[in-house]
Every structure is written in C-alpha cells, then in structure tokens.
DOROGU-916632 format. One record per residue (C-alpha): x, y, z negated; residue in one letter. Coordinates in steps of 0.001 Angstrom, whole numbers, plus 500000, padded with zeros to 6 digits. Layout:
% DOROGU-916632
XYZa ...
This chain:
% DOROGU-916632
277201431818071060m 273582431666070097t 273223435274068960g 272980436762065521l 272125434794062435t 269431436158060149m 272051437433057680d 273917439276060437e 270669440659061820f 269697442050058402l 273199443444057833f 273426445242061178y 269809446349060933g 270541447900057546g 273640449616058914m 271570451012061782l 268915452336059393c 271585453949057202a 273186455607060233a 269797456897061408a 269134458325057927a 272505460123057942c 271838461612061371i 268386462733060241g 269902464321057151e 272378466288059261l 269608467519061548i 267470468634058588c 270450470337056954l 271207472293060132c 267560473346060462m 267511474439056807f 270625476586057233l 269285478231060395i 265956479025058719r 267761480388055667k 269781482803057818r 266715483945059740r 264726484496056547l 267587486435054957k 267784488739057998i 264021489249057989q 263914490020054258l 266791492494054592e 264885494278057367k 261707494483055289e 263104495195051820y 266645496467052424g 269964495149051164e 270006493204047930r 271881494987045145k 
C-alpha cells in the first residue's frame, strides 16, 4: 500500500469538510435556540406576557 491516491484524498477530504460543516451547523443551531429562550424570558420580564 502506498497510501491514498489523489482522487481518494479529494474524496475523503471533501467528506471531512462536509462533516465539519454539519457539526458547525448543529453547534450554531443550539446556540441560536439557547439565545432565543433567554431573550424570550428577558422580554417577558421587561414587557410582560405576550397576548
């Protein structure tokens, strides 16, 4: 075995980049949901319940 060919290197490199993008998306989504909850609580404290 001599290692990966250029085609395999590009394929697995692309798969790695796609996986990293998916993980980053999940992290951003979780942060967005946490901030949304915190903001909703803060706005309810300041302005009262939404009718």
